[in-house]
Structures are given as C-alpha cells and as structure tokens.
N, C-alpha and C positions, 0 to 999 in steps of 0.2 A: 504494500500500500504506500502511495506517495505521502510523504509527510509535509505538512504546511507549518513551518516553524515561525511562530509569532513571538518568540522569546525576546525579552528586552536586552539580553546580552549576557555572555557571548552569543552572538546572533548569526543569522544566515549571512553567507557571502555568496558571490556569484558562482554558479556551477563550474564555469571554465577555470576559475581561480582554485576551487577545490581540486580539480583534476590536475592542473599544472603543479600545485603545491604537493599533492600526493606523489606524483612522479618524481619530483625533486628530492623527496625524502629517500627514495630508492637510488636515484642516479641523477645528479644535478648536471644538466647540459652535457650529457654523455661523457662526464669527467671520470666516471667510475667511483665517484665519491658522493655521499649523501650531503644535502644542504646542511644537515645537522652536524656534520663533522668538518666542514671547511673552515679554515682559519679566518678570523675576523680581520686579519691583516693581509689576507691574500688579495691579489688583483681581482679575483672573481667577486669577493664580497665588497671590496671598495667600489667596484662598478655598480653593484646593486644599491649601495648607499647613495652614490652620486645620482643614479637614475631616479630613485625614490624622491630625493631632495628636489630634483628638477621638475618632476611630475607634479609635486605639490605646488611649486611655483607656477607652472603652466596652468594648472586647473583653477587656481585662485587669483592669478594675476599678481603675483608677489615679486617685487623688485629687489634690488641689491641692498636697499636700506633695511631689509628684514633678514634675520637669521632663521633657518629651518633646522630643527633638531629632532632626533628620535631618541627619547630617553626611556627610563624605566620608572616603576613605582605607581603607575596609573595617575588619573586626575587627582586622586587623594594626596599624592605627594606634591603636586603642583599647588594645592591649597596653601601649603606653608612655604614651598620653595619660591613661589611668585612673590609673596609678601617679604620673605627673607631677603630677596635680591632687589626688590623694587620699592619697598616702603621703609623709610628710616624711622628711628625711634620717635622723632619729633614731627614727623610728617603725618598727613591725614589721607586716608583713602575712603572712598564711598562704596558701599555695597548695597545691592538690592536682594532681598531675601524672598525667593520664589519657590523654595522647596528644601528637601533634605540636603541636597548637595551644596546649595548656596549657604545653608545654615552651617554646614561643616566648614566651608571655606571661610566664613566669618569667624568662627571659633578659632581657627588656626591663625588667621591674620592678626587677631587681637594680641598675639604674643609679640608682635614686632613693631607695632606703631598704633596710631590712633585710627580706629575704624568707626566710621559713621554709617549706621544702617539707615539709609535715607528713605527706604520704603520696604514694605513687607505685605505679602498676601496670606500670612499665617492665620489671620482672623477668619478666613473662609476656607480653611484647610487647603490653601494654595490653589484654589480653582480659578485664579485669574492672574494677569500680569499687571502690577501697579502702574498707573499712568501719571499721577500727580505727586511730584516731589521736586526738591531742589538739591543740586549737587554743590557742596560747599566750595567757595572760591579757593583756588590754590590746591585742590585735591590732586594727588599724584595720579590717580586713575579712578575709574568707575568699574566695579566688577559686577558682571552679570552671568547667569547661567542661561544660555540661549534657548535651550530646550530642556524640559523637565520630564524625565522618563517616568517617574513615579506618578506624578499628578496630571500629566497629559497637557501641559501648557507650553507655548512657544512664543518667543518674540517674533512678531511679523515685521516690526520696524524697530530700528535701533533707538535708544533713548536720545533725546534732543539735548546734547551736551557737547561742549568743546573739549572736555577732558578726555584723554585717551581711554579707550574702553579695553578692559581685560575680559575675555569671554571664555568660559568653560563650554566648549562646543562638543563635548564627548558624544552626544547622541544626535547631532544634526550636521556635523562637519561634512562637507562635500554634497549636501543635499540640495543646495541652492547657491547662486552666486552671492558674493559678499563684496562690500566696499572696503578693501583691506586698509585703506588710509585712515579709516575711523578707529582702527584697533592699535593699541600699544602692544597687545599680546593676545594670542589665542592658544589654548591648549585643549587636547582631546585624547582621552583613552581610545585605543584603536578598536575596541571590541564591539562596535556598533556598525559603522559604515566604512571602516578602513581595513581592518584585518583581525587577527586573533588577539586575545589578551596577551600582554607581555611587553608592549611598547606603548609609548605616549608621544604624540606629536606636539611639538611646541613651535610656535611661530612668534618671533619676538623682534620688535623694532629696536634697532641698535641704540637709539637715543634714550631708551628707558633704563639702560644699564649704568652702573657706577655712580649712582646719585644718593646713596644711603649713608656713606661714610662708615659702613659696617665691615668688619672682618668676617668673611663667610667661609665655612669649611670647604675644602677643595671640591669634594664630590657634589656639594650643593650649590656651587657657584656656576651660573650659566656661562661665564667666561671660560671656565674649564672645558666645557663641552663644545663651545664654539671653536676654541683654539684647536681642539683635537677632533673636530668634525664628527661629533657624536660617538667617538671611539676612544675616550679616555681610558675606560676599562672595557671588558668584553661586552659588547652590545648584544641584545637579543636577536641573533642572526636570523632565525627562522621567522619570527613575527615580522621583522622588517622586510624580509623577502616576500612574504605573503601580502604585506601592505603594498609593495611595489607592483605585484601582480594585480591587485585591486585597482590601483591608480592607473595602470595600463588599461584595464577594462573600462574604467570611467572615461578615459580619453577615447577609446574605441566606440563607446556608446554616444559620444557627442559632447561630453563634458557636463558641468554642473547645471547649465541652463536646461539641458535635456532632462537631467535628474529632477530638477524642480518641477517641470511639466508633468512627468510621470508620477511624482509624489503627490502633486495636487490631485491628479485624477484618482489615484488609489484612495487618498484620504476622503475626497468628496464622495466617492462611491460608498464608503463605509459609513460616513457621517449621515448621508442621506437616508440610509437604512435605519440607523439608530433614531433619527428624528421622526421617521414615518412609521416606525414599528411601535405598536401599542404596548408591548411588553418591556421595551428597553428605553433607557434615557442616558444621555451623556452626563459627565461629572464636572465639566469645565464650562465657563461662559463661552459663547459661540465665537466671539472675535479673537479669543486667545487659544483656540484649539490647536493642538500639535498635529503636524503632518507626519510625525515619526511614531508617536505613541498615542494611540486612540484609547481613551479610558471610558468605560460605560458600565452600567449596572442594570440588573433586572429590577423592575418595580416591585415584584413579588420575590423576595429573597428565598422563599421556599423552593423556587424552581432552579436555583443555582446549580445544585448537584446534578440535576437531570440535564441541564444545558452543557455542563462540563463533560458529562458522560457522552453526550451526543457528539461533542467536539472530538473527544478522544477516538470514538468509533469512526469518525470521518478523517482521521489522520491529522487533525488540528492540535498542535501542541504549543505550550508556552502561553496560553491565553488567560490563565488565571491572574487576576489583578493583584497588585501589591497590597499587603495588609493595611497600609495607611489609607487606602482608598476603598479596597474591597472590589467586588464585582469582577470585571474583566479588563484586560489590557492587550490590545493588538498592536504589536510593534511592527511597523511596515517600512523598514529602512530601504535604502537604495536597491538592494539585491532582492527584495521581496517582489515576486512577479504579480501582476494584476490578477492573474488567474487564481492565485491563492486567496486574494481578497474576495474575489467572486465566489469561491467555495464557501467562505465564511458568511457572506451576505445571503447566499442561497440557503445555508443551514439555518440562519436566523429566521428567514421567512418560513421555512418548513416547521421550525420549532414553534413559531407563533401560531401557525395554522392548526397545530395539534394541541396547543395549550392555552389559547386565548379564551 
C-alpha cells in the first residue's frame, strides 16, 4: 500500500532524492566507496559542499554580502548561538512570540542581552500572527518564526520594520521566494523541506557579525565556520549530501516560485474541504493559515479515533495533531504531491458521508 506521509518532520523528501541518496550509500558516483565513508576533506565532499552552498544562493537570490553555512545542532542550537554572536550584553533585540519554538528562542536569548517581547499570540493558544506592535529604536534585530509547525500559522508578509529580521524558517524554507535584503539572518533545520535531520542551514549577513564585544567559544563562533567553510570539524556529510540533492531537485522543478504555486494549490484544496465539511473546522484564523502545516479538528471529538483508524487503513500516516492543539495536522511540505492531499480530502468526504 502506498503511504501518504503527512508527518511534521523528519518528513517526506522527493522520491528521486531518496533513490539517489540510497544508491550513494552503497556506491557514491561509482567510486567504490559509500557516501558514509568518504573523507570530509576529500575533493568529492568539498565539491558537494560548494555545490550545496551555490544552490542555496541561486534559489534564494543570495549575494556575496551573505554567508551560507551548514552547521549542526538543529534550530534549537541557533536559538542561543544567534543571540550569543549577534546580541551584546547591553544591546536590545525584539522578539515576536508565535508558538513553542519562538518561546524557546526567547528563553535562550535572554541569557545574552536585553530581549523585548514586542508581541505574542499566546493569549489565543497561538492561533494567529500578531499585527500591532512597535519595535524599539536601536534594536539589533527582530526575531520571528516564519512558520509554526505546531499551531499551523505562517507569516504571509514580513513585519513592517527597518530593523534586520532574524527568521527561524525551519518549516517553510524554500517554499516561496523571499526578499533576502530584509533579513540579517535566516536559519533552518533541514528536516522539513531541505533534507534529513542532522544539519542546519544558516544564512547570515556579514554586517551582523563582530558587534557584541563578547569573547565567544570557538565552536560557537560563526566566524569559525565561515573561515573554515562549514568544515571546522567533521560536518554531517550525508545530510549535507542529501540537502544538495534536494536543492538540485528544486532547481529542476523550476525553483521556489514554482514551489509557492504548488503549495498554495495543495493548501487551498485542503482548507476548502475543512471549511465546507460539517464535521471539521480549522484551528487558526483564516488570514494566518500555514501552507506547510494544516491544523484542524473534529467538532465531535468522539469521532477522532474512528477518523485516525480510517486514515491508517488508507495509508495516511503522521496526521495526528500535536498535543498542544489536538485534532489533526497535515504537513504538506514541498515534496508532498497533490495526489496525497487529494487522498486525504476524499477520505474526509467519505468519513463525513458515513458519520454526519
């Protein structure tokens, strides 16, 4: 039975990427070696790293004034590493609290400087993106989480501020075009739209660096990784290789503008069914709905187990919602085909016909 994987992450990747990555584990480029055993100092891997770096730049329109890094530790490490490198003891940074991940970023940043939480949607269980707030003059940056996997919200437009924006884009990187000049930094765990878990993409404007007056441990200093081209220590070779394959696939598909169109179509198809189905309802306000993570519930919670059972028998996996929201969550990242969304929509219609 075909599986339709709606998991929030680690998540589905394009089928050609799975196939190429699997072959490389056995024999990378007919070298007689597995990708898992080649040296990170070898010409073969240096070429992989350089291509991955250039593909990121090509897809997002990134110029030479930005550095592109592949690091480790996930977005959770960037919560404190970004503040450690970019926020001085007596400096102020603004943060917007839109969910669990931004709340964790705020907690970590408070260790290193003055953090001003300028807005929060916690009052409504994070079911919207705050719109009315002021960023303090002289702030080093404004930190946002561009898409919220747990609560199903997403920024459709960037905040209106002249302050550099730092964005955790772990769950919507490469899903749409961006205006890179608005950002001082972008970071993203790979395991949604980019590759397997194990590496973290960091895109950093050079002017953000060296302004804190702080002595930073070598391994946590962005300058270390810039100077050593993401290979100060042994990098996660295989995850970076799979990221490179995914980036190639994105280029072959037509780039992030094509992804945005596809993602809109998939999300609209599912949200239309949620809105028109008498048994289901969405959990977020309409204008802030995520195109990556669609969260919804049954109006009658007693039907939840029956719906999940029906999903399982249809090959739909990873659909159960996070405990903070309940109900269901359909993660429809770049690699999710429209056909899988159609299977879910048809199942919802059939379930309603038999249970309404």
